[in-house]
PDB file of N, CA, C and O in Angstrom:
ATOM      1  N   MET A   1      79.111-171.116 -22.475  1.00  0.00           N
ATOM      2  CA  MET A   1      80.102-170.854 -23.476  1.00  0.00           C
ATOM      3  C   MET A   1      79.432-170.782 -24.865  1.00  0.00           C
ATOM      4  O   MET A   1      79.810-169.901 -25.637  1.00  0.00           O
ATOM      5  N   MET A   2      78.504-171.611 -25.222  1.00  0.00           N
ATOM      6  CA  MET A   2      77.619-171.716 -26.344  1.00  0.00           C
ATOM      7  C   MET A   2      76.967-170.446 -26.634  1.00  0.00           C
ATOM      8  O   MET A   2      76.863-170.145 -27.823  1.00  0.00           O
ATOM      9  N   GLU A   3      76.523-169.671 -25.776  1.00  0.00           N
ATOM     10  CA  GLU A   3      75.684-168.479 -25.901  1.00  0.00           C
ATOM     11  C   GLU A   3      76.748-167.466 -26.420  1.00  0.00           C
ATOM     12  O   GLU A   3      76.495-166.771 -27.405  1.00  0.00           O
ATOM     13  N   LEU A   4      77.874-167.384 -25.796  1.00  0.00           N
ATOM     14  CA  LEU A   4      78.966-166.401 -26.020  1.00  0.00           C
ATOM     15  C   LEU A   4      79.384-166.893 -27.566  1.00  0.00           C
ATOM     16  O   LEU A   4      79.412-166.005 -28.418  1.00  0.00           O
ATOM     17  N   GLU A   5      79.645-167.983 -27.889  1.00  0.00           N
ATOM     18  CA  GLU A   5      80.159-168.324 -29.179  1.00  0.00           C
ATOM     19  C   GLU A   5      78.946-167.980 -30.262  1.00  0.00           C
ATOM     20  O   GLU A   5      79.253-167.515 -31.360  1.00  0.00           O
ATOM     21  N   ASP A   6      77.702-168.200 -29.951  1.00  0.00           N
ATOM     22  CA  ASP A   6      76.538-167.985 -30.664  1.00  0.00           C
ATOM     23  C   ASP A   6      76.644-166.475 -31.072  1.00  0.00           C
ATOM     24  O   ASP A   6      76.567-166.151 -32.258  1.00  0.00           O
ATOM     25  N   LEU A   7      76.820-165.563 -30.077  1.00  0.00           N
ATOM     26  CA  LEU A   7      76.803-164.146 -30.145  1.00  0.00           C
ATOM     27  C   LEU A   7      77.964-163.654 -31.069  1.00  0.00           C
ATOM     28  O   LEU A   7      77.843-162.723 -31.864  1.00  0.00           O
ATOM     29  N   LEU A   8      79.140-164.410 -30.869  1.00  0.00           N
ATOM     30  CA  LEU A   8      80.363-163.998 -31.781  1.00  0.00           C
ATOM     31  C   LEU A   8      80.081-164.196 -33.163  1.00  0.00           C
ATOM     32  O   LEU A   8      80.348-163.383 -34.048  1.00  0.00           O
ATOM     33  N   ARG A   9      79.470-165.427 -33.337  1.00  0.00           N
ATOM     34  CA  ARG A   9      79.133-165.818 -34.728  1.00  0.00           C
ATOM     35  C   ARG A   9      78.088-164.663 -35.380  1.00  0.00           C
ATOM     36  O   ARG A   9      78.213-164.252 -36.534  1.00  0.00           O
ATOM     37  N   GLU A  10      77.154-164.260 -34.554  1.00  0.00           N
ATOM     38  CA  GLU A  10      76.196-163.252 -35.028  1.00  0.00           C
ATOM     39  C   GLU A  10      76.940-162.050 -35.427  1.00  0.00           C
ATOM     40  O   GLU A  10      76.781-161.510 -36.522  1.00  0.00           O
ATOM     41  N   ARG A  11      77.770-161.631 -34.507  1.00  0.00           N
ATOM     42  CA  ARG A  11      78.505-160.400 -34.643  1.00  0.00           C
ATOM     43  C   ARG A  11      79.579-160.402 -35.916  1.00  0.00           C
ATOM     44  O   ARG A  11      79.957-159.406 -36.533  1.00  0.00           O
ATOM     45  N   ARG A  12      79.927-161.637 -36.122  1.00  0.00           N
ATOM     46  CA  ARG A  12      80.818-161.795 -37.394  1.00  0.00           C
ATOM     47  C   ARG A  12      79.954-161.710 -38.538  1.00  0.00           C
ATOM     48  O   ARG A  12      80.332-161.114 -39.546  1.00  0.00           O
ATOM     49  N   GLU A  13      78.853-162.243 -38.469  1.00  0.00           N
ATOM     50  CA  GLU A  13      77.929-162.140 -39.814  1.00  0.00           C
ATOM     51  C   GLU A  13      77.340-160.785 -40.007  1.00  0.00           C
ATOM     52  O   GLU A  13      77.199-160.319 -41.138  1.00  0.00           O
ATOM     53  N   GLN A  14      76.965-160.090 -38.840  1.00  0.00           N
ATOM     54  CA  GLN A  14      76.222-158.823 -39.117  1.00  0.00           C
ATOM     55  C   GLN A  14      77.114-157.619 -38.996  1.00  0.00           C
ATOM     56  O   GLN A  14      76.747-156.574 -39.535  1.00  0.00           O
ATOM     57  N   ARG A  15      78.231-157.666 -38.352  1.00  0.00           N
ATOM     58  CA  ARG A  15      79.186-156.587 -38.140  1.00  0.00           C
ATOM     59  C   ARG A  15      78.555-155.254 -37.847  1.00  0.00           C
ATOM     60  O   ARG A  15      78.686-154.269 -38.573  1.00  0.00           O
ATOM     61  N   PRO A  16      77.754-155.298 -36.562  1.00  0.00           N
ATOM     62  CA  PRO A  16      77.143-154.066 -36.256  1.00  0.00           C
ATOM     63  C   PRO A  16      78.058-152.915 -36.053  1.00  0.00           C
ATOM     64  O   PRO A  16      79.151-153.066 -35.507  1.00  0.00           O
ATOM     65  N   ALA A  17      77.603-151.693 -36.511  1.00  0.00           N
ATOM     66  CA  ALA A  17      78.529-150.571 -36.244  1.00  0.00           C
ATOM     67  C   ALA A  17      78.759-150.285 -34.631  1.00  0.00           C
ATOM     68  O   ALA A  17      77.856-150.414 -33.805  1.00  0.00           O
ATOM     69  N   GLY A  18      79.909-149.939 -34.359  1.00  0.00           N
ATOM     70  CA  GLY A  18      80.120-149.593 -32.834  1.00  0.00           C
ATOM     71  C   GLY A  18      80.549-150.835 -32.071  1.00  0.00           C
ATOM     72  O   GLY A  18      81.099-150.675 -30.982  1.00  0.00           O
ATOM     73  N   SER A  19      80.339-152.099 -32.562  1.00  0.00           N
ATOM     74  CA  SER A  19      80.622-153.305 -31.930  1.00  0.00           C
ATOM     75  C   SER A  19      82.305-153.526 -31.848  1.00  0.00           C
ATOM     76  O   SER A  19      83.005-153.513 -32.860  1.00  0.00           O
ATOM     77  N   TYR A  20      82.760-153.701 -30.682  1.00  0.00           N
ATOM     78  CA  TYR A  20      84.255-153.838 -30.617  1.00  0.00           C
ATOM     79  C   TYR A  20      84.516-155.361 -31.278  1.00  0.00           C
ATOM     80  O   TYR A  20      85.467-155.547 -32.037  1.00  0.00           O
ATOM     81  N   THR A  21      83.724-156.266 -30.973  1.00  0.00           N
ATOM     82  CA  THR A  21      83.905-157.467 -31.610  1.00  0.00           C
ATOM     83  C   THR A  21      83.785-157.483 -33.212  1.00  0.00           C
ATOM     84  O   THR A  21      84.524-158.193 -33.894  1.00  0.00           O
ATOM     85  N   ALA A  22      82.841-156.685 -33.737  1.00  0.00           N
ATOM     86  CA  ALA A  22      82.840-156.592 -35.196  1.00  0.00           C
ATOM     87  C   ALA A  22      84.015-155.932 -35.752  1.00  0.00           C
ATOM     88  O   ALA A  22      84.393-156.199 -36.892  1.00  0.00           O
ATOM     89  N   GLU A  23      84.677-154.996 -34.932  1.00  0.00           N
ATOM     90  CA  GLU A  23      85.912-154.428 -35.387  1.00  0.00           C
ATOM     91  C   GLU A  23      87.039-155.350 -35.302  1.00  0.00           C
ATOM     92  O   GLU A  23      87.964-155.206 -36.102  1.00  0.00           O
ATOM     93  N   LEU A  24      87.074-156.268 -34.440  1.00  0.00           N
ATOM     94  CA  LEU A  24      88.001-157.418 -34.490  1.00  0.00           C
ATOM     95  C   LEU A  24      87.872-158.222 -35.585  1.00  0.00           C
ATOM     96  O   LEU A  24      88.896-158.511 -36.205  1.00  0.00           O
ATOM     97  N   PHE A  25      86.705-158.683 -35.981  1.00  0.00           N
ATOM     98  CA  PHE A  25      86.431-159.521 -37.125  1.00  0.00           C
ATOM     99  C   PHE A  25      86.831-158.803 -38.341  1.00  0.00           C
ATOM    100  O   PHE A  25      86.915-159.501 -39.352  1.00  0.00           O
ATOM    101  N   ASN A  26      87.099-157.532 -38.452  1.00  0.00           N
ATOM    102  CA  ASN A  26      87.540-156.792 -39.692  1.00  0.00           C
ATOM    103  C   ASN A  26      89.072-157.008 -39.843  1.00  0.00           C
ATOM    104  O   ASN A  26      89.611-156.806 -40.931  1.00  0.00           O
ATOM    105  N   ASP A  27      89.732-157.393 -38.823  1.00  0.00           N
ATOM    106  CA  ASP A  27      91.225-157.364 -38.764  1.00  0.00           C
ATOM    107  C   ASP A  27      91.758-158.703 -38.198  1.00  0.00           C
ATOM    108  O   ASP A  27      92.055-158.782 -37.006  1.00  0.00           O
ATOM    109  N   ALA A  28      91.873-159.678 -38.977  1.00  0.00           N
ATOM    110  CA  ALA A  28      92.442-160.856 -38.288  1.00  0.00           C
ATOM    111  C   ALA A  28      93.719-160.854 -37.542  1.00  0.00           C
ATOM    112  O   ALA A  28      93.911-161.556 -36.548  1.00  0.00           O
ATOM    113  N   GLU A  29      94.687-159.947 -38.114  1.00  0.00           N
ATOM    114  CA  GLU A  29      95.822-159.690 -37.331  1.00  0.00           C
ATOM    115  C   GLU A  29      95.713-159.144 -35.923  1.00  0.00           C
ATOM    116  O   GLU A  29      96.421-159.488 -34.976  1.00  0.00           O
ATOM    117  N   ARG A  30      94.650-158.171 -35.903  1.00  0.00           N
ATOM    118  CA  ARG A  30      94.285-157.667 -34.482  1.00  0.00           C
ATOM    119  C   ARG A  30      93.796-158.675 -33.659  1.00  0.00           C
ATOM    120  O   ARG A  30      93.971-158.487 -32.456  1.00  0.00           O
ATOM    121  N   ILE A  31      93.192-159.762 -34.016  1.00  0.00           N
ATOM    122  CA  ILE A  31      92.621-160.826 -33.109  1.00  0.00           C
ATOM    123  C   ILE A  31      93.939-161.640 -32.687  1.00  0.00           C
ATOM    124  O   ILE A  31      94.074-162.041 -31.531  1.00  0.00           O
ATOM    125  N   GLU A  32      94.836-161.849 -33.608  1.00  0.00           N
ATOM    126  CA  GLU A  32      96.024-162.472 -33.191  1.00  0.00           C
ATOM    127  C   GLU A  32      96.851-161.677 -31.996  1.00  0.00           C
ATOM    128  O   GLU A  32      97.267-162.158 -30.943  1.00  0.00           O
ATOM    129  N   ARG A  33      96.953-160.446 -32.430  1.00  0.00           N
ATOM    130  CA  ARG A  33      97.684-159.670 -31.360  1.00  0.00           C
ATOM    131  C   ARG A  33      97.111-159.442 -30.011  1.00  0.00           C
ATOM    132  O   ARG A  33      97.798-159.258 -29.006  1.00  0.00           O
ATOM    133  N   LYS A  34      95.671-159.467 -30.045  1.00  0.00           N
ATOM    134  CA  LYS A  34      94.936-159.347 -28.828  1.00  0.00           C
ATOM    135  C   LYS A  34      95.098-160.721 -27.989  1.00  0.00           C
ATOM    136  O   LYS A  34      95.292-160.694 -26.774  1.00  0.00           O
ATOM    137  N   ILE A  35      95.014-161.810 -28.656  1.00  0.00           N
ATOM    138  CA  ILE A  35      95.152-163.182 -27.911  1.00  0.00           C
ATOM    139  C   ILE A  35      96.583-163.141 -27.283  1.00  0.00           C
ATOM    140  O   ILE A  35      96.775-163.401 -26.095  1.00  0.00           O
ATOM    141  N   MET A  36      97.589-162.790 -28.174  1.00  0.00           N
ATOM    142  CA  MET A  36      98.827-162.840 -27.493  1.00  0.00           C
ATOM    143  C   MET A  36      99.058-161.739 -26.323  1.00  0.00           C
ATOM    144  O   MET A  36      99.704-162.060 -25.326  1.00  0.00           O
ATOM    145  N   GLU A  37      98.623-160.690 -26.438  1.00  0.00           N
ATOM    146  CA  GLU A  37      98.662-159.571 -25.306  1.00  0.00           C
ATOM    147  C   GLU A  37      97.767-160.196 -24.158  1.00  0.00           C
ATOM    148  O   GLU A  37      98.148-160.050 -22.997  1.00  0.00           O
ATOM    149  N   GLU A  38      96.710-160.818 -24.397  1.00  0.00           N
ATOM    150  CA  GLU A  38      96.074-161.280 -23.242  1.00  0.00           C
ATOM    151  C   GLU A  38      96.701-162.424 -22.627  1.00  0.00           C
ATOM    152  O   GLU A  38      96.749-162.514 -21.400  1.00  0.00           O
ATOM    153  N   ALA A  39      97.203-163.338 -23.419  1.00  0.00           N
ATOM    154  CA  ALA A  39      98.061-164.459 -22.819  1.00  0.00           C
ATOM    155  C   ALA A  39      99.036-163.908 -21.891  1.00  0.00           C
ATOM    156  O   ALA A  39      99.075-164.256 -20.711  1.00  0.00           O
ATOM    157  N   PHE A  40      99.928-162.940 -22.474  1.00  0.00           N
ATOM    158  CA  PHE A  40     100.994-162.261 -21.715  1.00  0.00           C
ATOM    159  C   PHE A  40     100.629-161.735 -20.461  1.00  0.00           C
ATOM    160  O   PHE A  40     101.327-161.915 -19.464  1.00  0.00           O
ATOM    161  N   GLU A  41      99.481-161.039 -20.448  1.00  0.00           N
ATOM    162  CA  GLU A  41      98.887-160.407 -19.251  1.00  0.00           C
ATOM    163  C   GLU A  41      98.377-161.450 -18.305  1.00  0.00           C
ATOM    164  O   GLU A  41      98.388-161.165 -17.107  1.00  0.00           O
ATOM    165  N   VAL A  42      97.916-162.662 -18.699  1.00  0.00           N
ATOM    166  CA  VAL A  42      97.776-163.720 -17.710  1.00  0.00           C
ATOM    167  C   VAL A  42      98.837-164.102 -17.155  1.00  0.00           C
ATOM    168  O   VAL A  42      98.805-164.240 -15.932  1.00  0.00           O
ATOM    169  N   CYS A  43      99.964-164.356 -17.814  1.00  0.00           N
ATOM    170  CA  CYS A  43     101.174-164.874 -17.429  1.00  0.00           C
ATOM    171  C   CYS A  43     101.811-163.916 -16.314  1.00  0.00           C
ATOM    172  O   CYS A  43     102.309-164.321 -15.264  1.00  0.00           O
ATOM    173  N   LEU A  44     101.721-162.670 -16.689  1.00  0.00           N
ATOM    174  CA  LEU A  44     102.195-161.571 -15.867  1.00  0.00           C
ATOM    175  C   LEU A  44     101.425-161.737 -14.309  1.00  0.00           C
ATOM    176  O   LEU A  44     102.058-161.757 -13.254  1.00  0.00           O
ATOM    177  N   GLU A  45     100.122-161.836 -14.402  1.00  0.00           N
ATOM    178  CA  GLU A  45      99.373-162.092 -13.267  1.00  0.00           C
ATOM    179  C   GLU A  45      99.791-163.222 -12.537  1.00  0.00           C
ATOM    180  O   GLU A  45     100.063-163.162 -11.338  1.00  0.00           O
ATOM    181  N   LEU A  46      99.863-164.387 -13.300  1.00  0.00           N
ATOM    182  CA  LEU A  46     100.126-165.608 -12.556  1.00  0.00           C
ATOM    183  C   LEU A  46     101.657-165.694 -11.857  1.00  0.00           C
ATOM    184  O   LEU A  46     101.887-166.422 -10.891  1.00  0.00           O
ATOM    185  N   GLY A  47     102.543-164.941 -12.420  1.00  0.00           N
ATOM    186  CA  GLY A  47     103.785-164.638 -12.112  1.00  0.00           C
ATOM    187  C   GLY A  47     104.041-163.839 -10.923  1.00  0.00           C
ATOM    188  O   GLY A  47     105.164-163.876 -10.420  1.00  0.00           O
ATOM    189  N   ARG A  48     103.137-163.135 -10.430  1.00  0.00           N
ATOM    190  CA  ARG A  48     103.393-162.104  -9.365  1.00  0.00           C
ATOM    191  C   ARG A  48     103.590-162.824  -8.051  1.00  0.00           C
ATOM    192  O   ARG A  48     102.899-163.812  -7.804  1.00  0.00           O
ATOM    193  N   PRO A  49     104.574-162.348  -7.121  1.00  0.00           N
ATOM    194  CA  PRO A  49     104.717-163.025  -5.945  1.00  0.00           C
ATOM    195  C   PRO A  49     103.424-163.041  -5.065  1.00  0.00           C
ATOM    196  O   PRO A  49     103.142-164.000  -4.348  1.00  0.00           O
ATOM    197  N   GLU A  50     102.632-161.874  -5.172  1.00  0.00           N
ATOM    198  CA  GLU A  50     101.404-161.961  -4.376  1.00  0.00           C
ATOM    199  C   GLU A  50     100.261-161.990  -5.622  1.00  0.00           C
ATOM    200  O   GLU A  50     100.090-161.060  -6.410  1.00  0.00           O
ATOM    201  N   ARG A  51      99.587-163.145  -5.622  1.00  0.00           N
ATOM    202  CA  ARG A  51      98.694-163.199  -6.704  1.00  0.00           C
ATOM    203  C   ARG A  51      97.138-162.499  -6.379  1.00  0.00           C
ATOM    204  O   ARG A  51      96.609-162.747  -5.295  1.00  0.00           O
ATOM    205  N   ASP A  52      96.614-161.830  -7.138  1.00  0.00           N
ATOM    206  CA  ASP A  52      95.321-161.267  -6.779  1.00  0.00           C
ATOM    207  C   ASP A  52      94.347-161.927  -7.748  1.00  0.00           C
ATOM    208  O   ASP A  52      94.378-161.686  -8.954  1.00  0.00           O
ATOM    209  N   GLU A  53      93.472-162.777  -7.176  1.00  0.00           N
ATOM    210  CA  GLU A  53      92.637-163.743  -7.831  1.00  0.00           C
ATOM    211  C   GLU A  53      91.638-162.836  -8.759  1.00  0.00           C
ATOM    212  O   GLU A  53      91.346-163.222  -9.891  1.00  0.00           O
ATOM    213  N   GLU A  54      91.159-161.684  -8.254  1.00  0.00           N
ATOM    214  CA  GLU A  54      90.305-160.921  -9.217  1.00  0.00           C
ATOM    215  C   GLU A  54      91.004-160.401 -10.554  1.00  0.00           C
ATOM    216  O   GLU A  54      90.443-160.296 -11.645  1.00  0.00           O
ATOM    217  N   ARG A  55      92.224-160.120 -10.289  1.00  0.00           N
ATOM    218  CA  ARG A  55      93.055-159.819 -11.519  1.00  0.00           C
ATOM    219  C   ARG A  55      93.221-160.972 -12.445  1.00  0.00           C
ATOM    220  O   ARG A  55      93.031-160.866 -13.657  1.00  0.00           O
ATOM    221  N   ILE A  56      93.556-162.000 -11.896  1.00  0.00           N
ATOM    222  CA  ILE A  56      93.695-163.160 -12.716  1.00  0.00           C
ATOM    223  C   ILE A  56      92.529-163.715 -13.364  1.00  0.00           C
ATOM    224  O   ILE A  56      92.611-164.331 -14.427  1.00  0.00           O
ATOM    225  N   VAL A  57      91.417-163.504 -12.731  1.00  0.00           N
ATOM    226  CA  VAL A  57      90.115-163.750 -13.312  1.00  0.00           C
ATOM    227  C   VAL A  57      89.851-162.997 -14.516  1.00  0.00           C
ATOM    228  O   VAL A  57      89.566-163.517 -15.595  1.00  0.00           O
ATOM    229  N   ALA A  58      89.962-161.668 -14.287  1.00  0.00           N
ATOM    230  CA  ALA A  58      89.755-160.547 -15.375  1.00  0.00           C
ATOM    231  C   ALA A  58      90.558-160.875 -16.376  1.00  0.00           C
ATOM    232  O   ALA A  58      89.981-161.066 -17.446  1.00  0.00           O
ATOM    233  N   GLU A  59      91.986-161.031 -16.359  1.00  0.00           N
ATOM    234  CA  GLU A  59      92.827-161.295 -17.496  1.00  0.00           C
ATOM    235  C   GLU A  59      92.513-162.626 -18.081  1.00  0.00           C
ATOM    236  O   GLU A  59      92.656-162.691 -19.302  1.00  0.00           O
ATOM    237  N   ALA A  60      92.111-163.713 -17.463  1.00  0.00           N
ATOM    238  CA  ALA A  60      91.821-164.963 -17.900  1.00  0.00           C
ATOM    239  C   ALA A  60      90.477-164.698 -18.804  1.00  0.00           C
ATOM    240  O   ALA A  60      90.429-165.217 -19.918  1.00  0.00           O
ATOM    241  N   ALA A  61      89.537-164.007 -18.401  1.00  0.00           N
ATOM    242  CA  ALA A  61      88.409-163.752 -19.131  1.00  0.00           C
ATOM    243  C   ALA A  61      88.664-162.986 -20.448  1.00  0.00           C
ATOM    244  O   ALA A  61      88.007-163.185 -21.470  1.00  0.00           O
ATOM    245  N   ASP A  62      89.638-162.125 -20.344  1.00  0.00           N
ATOM    246  CA  ASP A  62      89.963-161.362 -21.522  1.00  0.00           C
ATOM    247  C   ASP A  62      90.526-162.393 -22.608  1.00  0.00           C
ATOM    248  O   ASP A  62      90.165-162.415 -23.785  1.00  0.00           O
ATOM    249  N   LEU A  63      91.400-163.180 -22.068  1.00  0.00           N
ATOM    250  CA  LEU A  63      92.047-164.131 -22.970  1.00  0.00           C
ATOM    251  C   LEU A  63      91.060-165.121 -23.581  1.00  0.00           C
ATOM    252  O   LEU A  63      91.048-165.349 -24.790  1.00  0.00           O
ATOM    253  N   VAL A  64      90.277-165.670 -22.760  1.00  0.00           N
ATOM    254  CA  VAL A  64      89.235-166.727 -23.207  1.00  0.00           C
ATOM    255  C   VAL A  64      88.256-166.112 -24.429  1.00  0.00           C
ATOM    256  O   VAL A  64      87.915-166.631 -25.491  1.00  0.00           O
ATOM    257  N   PHE A  65      87.935-164.777 -23.844  1.00  0.00           N
ATOM    258  CA  PHE A  65      87.138-164.005 -24.981  1.00  0.00           C
ATOM    259  C   PHE A  65      87.716-163.847 -26.324  1.00  0.00           C
ATOM    260  O   PHE A  65      87.079-164.127 -27.339  1.00  0.00           O
ATOM    261  N   HIS A  66      89.039-163.357 -26.334  1.00  0.00           N
ATOM    262  CA  HIS A  66      89.731-163.147 -27.611  1.00  0.00           C
ATOM    263  C   HIS A  66      89.973-164.415 -28.271  1.00  0.00           C
ATOM    264  O   HIS A  66      89.841-164.500 -29.491  1.00  0.00           O
ATOM    265  N   LEU A  67      90.356-165.515 -27.484  1.00  0.00           N
ATOM    266  CA  LEU A  67      90.601-166.687 -28.035  1.00  0.00           C
ATOM    267  C   LEU A  67      89.228-167.315 -28.734  1.00  0.00           C
ATOM    268  O   LEU A  67      89.294-167.995 -29.758  1.00  0.00           O
ATOM    269  N   LEU A  68      88.195-167.062 -28.176  1.00  0.00           N
ATOM    270  CA  LEU A  68      86.767-167.579 -28.764  1.00  0.00           C
ATOM    271  C   LEU A  68      86.663-166.664 -30.201  1.00  0.00           C
ATOM    272  O   LEU A  68      86.225-167.171 -31.234  1.00  0.00           O
ATOM    273  N   VAL A  69      87.081-165.381 -30.133  1.00  0.00           N
ATOM    274  CA  VAL A  69      86.797-164.572 -31.351  1.00  0.00           C
ATOM    275  C   VAL A  69      87.684-165.239 -32.346  1.00  0.00           C
ATOM    276  O   VAL A  69      87.208-165.573 -33.431  1.00  0.00           O
ATOM    277  N   GLY A  70      88.970-165.465 -32.053  1.00  0.00           N
ATOM    278  CA  GLY A  70      89.906-166.140 -33.065  1.00  0.00           C
ATOM    279  C   GLY A  70      89.443-167.631 -33.595  1.00  0.00           C
ATOM    280  O   GLY A  70      89.705-168.021 -34.732  1.00  0.00           O
ATOM    281  N   LEU A  71      88.757-168.374 -32.672  1.00  0.00           N
ATOM    282  CA  LEU A  71      88.259-169.479 -33.118  1.00  0.00           C
ATOM    283  C   LEU A  71      87.048-169.495 -33.968  1.00  0.00           C
ATOM    284  O   LEU A  71      86.871-170.275 -34.904  1.00  0.00           O
ATOM    285  N   VAL A  72      86.111-168.447 -33.520  1.00  0.00           N
ATOM    286  CA  VAL A  72      84.929-168.308 -34.536  1.00  0.00           C
ATOM    287  C   VAL A  72      85.455-167.710 -35.887  1.00  0.00           C
ATOM    288  O   VAL A  72      84.887-168.048 -36.925  1.00  0.00           O
ATOM    289  N   ASP A  73      86.486-166.862 -35.926  1.00  0.00           N
ATOM    290  CA  ASP A  73      86.917-166.326 -37.178  1.00  0.00           C
ATOM    291  C   ASP A  73      87.456-167.399 -38.031  1.00  0.00           C
ATOM    292  O   ASP A  73      87.295-167.379 -39.251  1.00  0.00           O
ATOM    293  N   ALA A  74      88.168-168.449 -37.342  1.00  0.00           N
ATOM    294  CA  ALA A  74      88.640-169.648 -38.067  1.00  0.00           C
ATOM    295  C   ALA A  74      87.721-170.737 -38.405  1.00  0.00           C
ATOM    296  O   ALA A  74      88.080-171.727 -39.044  1.00  0.00           O
ATOM    297  N   GLY A  75      86.364-170.520 -37.912  1.00  0.00           N
ATOM    298  CA  GLY A  75      85.602-171.568 -38.232  1.00  0.00           C
ATOM    299  C   GLY A  75      85.610-172.759 -37.201  1.00  0.00           C
ATOM    300  O   GLY A  75      85.011-173.801 -37.467  1.00  0.00           O
ATOM    301  N   VAL A  76      86.254-172.601 -36.094  1.00  0.00           N
ATOM    302  CA  VAL A  76      86.525-173.730 -35.223  1.00  0.00           C
ATOM    303  C   VAL A  76      85.503-173.434 -34.047  1.00  0.00           C
ATOM    304  O   VAL A  76      85.229-172.314 -33.616  1.00  0.00           O
ATOM    305  N   SER A  77      85.013-174.592 -33.629  1.00  0.00           N
ATOM    306  CA  SER A  77      84.052-174.400 -32.557  1.00  0.00           C
ATOM    307  C   SER A  77      84.777-174.863 -31.276  1.00  0.00           C
ATOM    308  O   SER A  77      85.649-175.732 -31.282  1.00  0.00           O
ATOM    309  N   PHE A  78      84.352-174.221 -30.194  1.00  0.00           N
ATOM    310  CA  PHE A  78      84.986-174.342 -28.830  1.00  0.00           C
ATOM    311  C   PHE A  78      84.778-175.837 -28.410  1.00  0.00           C
ATOM    312  O   PHE A  78      85.653-176.402 -27.753  1.00  0.00           O
ATOM    313  N   ASP A  79      83.574-176.515 -28.800  1.00  0.00           N
ATOM    314  CA  ASP A  79      83.429-177.865 -28.692  1.00  0.00           C
ATOM    315  C   ASP A  79      84.276-178.719 -29.220  1.00  0.00           C
ATOM    316  O   ASP A  79      84.422-179.812 -28.672  1.00  0.00           O
ATOM    317  N   ALA A  80      84.975-178.402 -30.348  1.00  0.00           N
ATOM    318  CA  ALA A  80      86.028-179.183 -31.017  1.00  0.00           C
ATOM    319  C   ALA A  80      87.215-179.067 -30.289  1.00  0.00           C
ATOM    320  O   ALA A  80      87.975-180.035 -30.319  1.00  0.00           O
ATOM    321  N   VAL A  81      87.576-177.941 -29.550  1.00  0.00           N
ATOM    322  CA  VAL A  81      88.660-177.932 -28.652  1.00  0.00           C
ATOM    323  C   VAL A  81      88.505-178.677 -27.445  1.00  0.00           C
ATOM    324  O   VAL A  81      89.494-179.238 -26.973  1.00  0.00           O
ATOM    325  N   VAL A  82      87.272-178.766 -26.824  1.00  0.00           N
ATOM    326  CA  VAL A  82      86.965-179.585 -25.671  1.00  0.00           C
ATOM    327  C   VAL A  82      87.082-180.975 -26.017  1.00  0.00           C
ATOM    328  O   VAL A  82      87.605-181.753 -25.219  1.00  0.00           O
ATOM    329  N   SER A  83      86.587-181.411 -27.275  1.00  0.00           N
ATOM    330  CA  SER A  83      86.735-182.899 -27.688  1.00  0.00           C
ATOM    331  C   SER A  83      88.199-183.166 -27.880  1.00  0.00           C
ATOM    332  O   SER A  83      88.524-184.320 -27.603  1.00  0.00           O
ATOM    333  N   GLU A  84      89.126-182.398 -28.275  1.00  0.00           N
ATOM    334  CA  GLU A  84      90.393-182.549 -28.413  1.00  0.00           C
ATOM    335  C   GLU A  84      91.168-182.778 -27.011  1.00  0.00           C
ATOM    336  O   GLU A  84      92.036-183.625 -26.798  1.00  0.00           O
ATOM    337  N   LEU A  85      90.674-181.869 -26.149  1.00  0.00           N
ATOM    338  CA  LEU A  85      91.172-182.121 -24.703  1.00  0.00           C
ATOM    339  C   LEU A  85      90.782-183.563 -24.265  1.00  0.00           C
ATOM    340  O   LEU A  85      91.609-184.358 -23.819  1.00  0.00           O
ATOM    341  N   ALA A  86      89.481-183.835 -24.422  1.00  0.00           N
ATOM    342  CA  ALA A  86      88.944-184.965 -23.926  1.00  0.00           C
ATOM    343  C   ALA A  86      89.708-186.262 -24.589  1.00  0.00           C
ATOM    344  O   ALA A  86      89.986-187.268 -23.937  1.00  0.00           O
ATOM    345  N   ARG A  87      89.980-186.100 -25.866  1.00  0.00           N
ATOM    346  CA  ARG A  87      90.729-187.225 -26.523  1.00  0.00           C
ATOM    347  C   ARG A  87      92.256-187.315 -25.924  1.00  0.00           C
ATOM    348  O   ARG A  87      92.841-188.390 -26.054  1.00  0.00           O
ATOM    349  N   ARG A  88      92.786-186.443 -25.405  1.00  0.00           N
ATOM    350  CA  ARG A  88      94.024-186.493 -24.963  1.00  0.00           C
ATOM    351  C   ARG A  88      94.121-186.898 -23.359  1.00  0.00           C
ATOM    352  O   ARG A  88      95.174-187.090 -22.752  1.00  0.00           O
ATOM    353  N   ARG A  89      92.992-186.969 -22.896  1.00  0.00           N
ATOM    354  CA  ARG A  89      92.875-187.480 -21.476  1.00  0.00           C
ATOM    355  C   ARG A  89      93.230-188.901 -21.360  1.00  0.00           C
ATOM    356  O   ARG A  89      92.747-189.675 -22.186  1.00  0.00           O
ATOM    357  N   ARG A  90      94.047-189.364 -20.399  1.00  0.00           N
ATOM    358  CA  ARG A  90      94.416-190.734 -20.175  1.00  0.00           C
ATOM    359  C   ARG A  90      93.885-191.396 -19.026  1.00  0.00           C
ATOM    360  O   ARG A  90      94.178-192.570 -18.799  1.00  0.00           O
TER     361      ARG A  90
END
């Protein structure tokens, strides 16, 4: 996860032309919309009577990617999220 997070930070700083990720960083509202869209698509896949693992994995990967973009844009590390989850563990 750290490699991806590092790459996302690099894309945010450099904003290379033609990069989908750089385009996202240029529009915070688009990041939010993509997170919501991907979360909805994961829910749709999970709610199907006959689940397709490959589709669930693909949609979950899209959600995690866009969530990481949002976290990087907000200056929040994924480690901070994992630490919060650990703190909540009983």
